[in-house]
C-alpha positions in Angstrom: 168.1 166.3 104.0 165.5 163.5 102.2 164.1 165.1 98.2 160.3 163.9 98.2 160.2 165.9 94.8 159.1 164.2 91.8 161.2 164.1 88.9 160.8 165.9 85.6 159.8 162.8 83.8 157.2 161.6 87.0 155.7 165.3 86.3 155.6 165.1 82.9 153.6 161.4 83.3 151.6 162.9 85.9 150.0 165.6 83.7 149.9 163.2 80.7 147.5 161.2 82.5 145.8 163.5 84.3 144.7 164.9 81.0 143.3 161.3 79.9 141.6 160.8 83.3 139.6 163.6 82.7 139.0 164.2 79.3 138.9 160.0 78.4 138.0 158.3 81.6 135.5 160.6 84.3 133.1 161.5 81.7 131.9 157.5 81.8 133.1 156.6 84.7 129.6 156.4 86.3 127.8 154.8 83.9 130.7 151.9 83.6 130.4 151.9 87.3 126.9 151.0 87.4 127.3 149.0 84.3 129.9 147.0 85.7 132.1 147.2 83.0 135.9 148.4 81.9 135.7 149.0 77.7 138.4 146.9 76.2 139.8 149.4 74.0 141.3 151.0 77.3 143.9 148.3 77.9 145.2 149.4 74.3 145.0 153.1 75.3 146.4 152.4 78.8 149.1 150.5 77.0 150.2 153.1 74.4 150.5 155.8 77.2 152.9 153.1 79.5 150.5 152.3 82.3 150.6 148.5 81.6 153.8 148.0 81.8 155.2 150.1 84.5 157.0 147.2 86.4 158.0 145.1 83.2 161.3 146.1 81.9 162.0 148.1 78.7 163.2 144.5 77.1 160.0 143.1 77.3 157.9 146.2 76.1 157.3 148.1 79.4 159.3 151.1 81.2 161.1 149.6 84.1 159.4 152.8 86.1 159.8 152.3 90.3 157.2 152.6 92.8 156.9 156.0 93.1 155.9 156.4 89.6 153.6 153.4 89.2 151.9 155.0 92.3 151.5 158.2 90.5 149.9 156.6 87.3 147.2 154.9 90.0 146.8 158.0 91.6 146.0 160.2 88.5 144.1 157.2 86.5 141.6 156.9 89.6 141.2 160.7 89.5 139.0 159.3 86.1 137.7 156.0 87.0 138.7 154.6 90.2 137.9 150.9 89.1 140.9 151.5 86.4 143.3 152.1 89.6 143.3 148.3 90.5 144.1 147.6 86.8 147.4 149.7 87.0 148.1 147.9 90.1 147.1 144.7 88.9 149.2 145.2 85.8 152.5 145.7 87.9 151.9 142.7 90.2 151.7 140.4 87.3 154.2 141.9 85.6 156.6 141.5 88.2 155.9 138.3 89.1 156.1 136.6 85.5 159.6 139.0 85.4 160.9 137.3 88.4 160.3 134.2 88.5 158.7 132.7 84.8 161.4 131.3 82.3 162.4 133.2 79.4 160.4 131.8 77.2 157.2 133.4 78.9 158.9 136.4 79.9 159.3 137.0 76.0 155.1 135.8 75.3 153.7 137.6 77.9 155.3 140.7 79.2 155.3 142.5 75.6 151.3 141.8 75.5 150.6 142.6 79.1 152.7 145.8 78.0 150.5 147.0 74.9 147.3 146.1 76.6 146.7 142.8 74.1 146.4 140.4 77.0 144.2 141.2 79.9 145.6 139.0 83.1 144.2 138.0 86.5 145.6 137.0 89.7 143.7 134.0 91.9 146.4 134.0 94.9 143.5 134.5 97.9 142.5 131.5 99.7 140.4 131.1 102.9 143.1 129.8 105.6 146.0 131.7 103.9 144.4 135.2 103.0 146.5 136.7 100.3 150.0 135.2 102.2 151.1 133.9 99.0 153.6 131.7 100.7 151.1 130.2 102.6 148.8 129.0 99.8 148.0 125.8 99.4 146.7 125.2 96.1 148.7 122.8 93.9 149.1 122.4 90.1 150.1 118.4 88.6 151.7 118.6 85.3 149.5 115.5 83.4 150.5 115.4 80.0 149.9 118.9 78.1 147.7 120.2 80.9 148.1 120.9 84.4 145.5 119.7 87.2 144.7 122.1 89.9 143.5 121.3 93.4 142.6 123.7 95.7 140.1 126.5 96.9 140.3 130.3 96.4 138.2 132.8 97.7 139.0 135.6 95.7 140.4 136.3 92.3 141.4 140.0 90.8 140.9 140.3 87.0 140.2 144.1 85.5 138.1 143.5 82.5 
């Protein structure tokens, strides 16, 4: 028989995030949404709560949380500010991409800063002919000297600032 109950740690994390969302996000949500802003100080607070580094390994400042815990965070943060739900998922996705595909040097440089909220990241994978199929992306990046030259077209770029 499968057990779909949360662990004690997940229940505790959910409780902490629910309180945070109710007390610090919900009272401001309508104003922030109308002004189309996400105050930058929230990134540090989310970092302090462990939200930014959920899918980032512990050795890089994250918690290495599972997908269920990440889903709990998205749900509870969304109770206070639906727009920040996307930030939870975006940090998880980008953290995993960097962890799985970047050099050790880049991991050490970026993952702790994403986890803490010091750096805010975005992703540009959507293209007119590929949608979000990362394998179908046609944009290229060619290293020229100390720069990269990008060639392609994007139909959407996701950044939560």
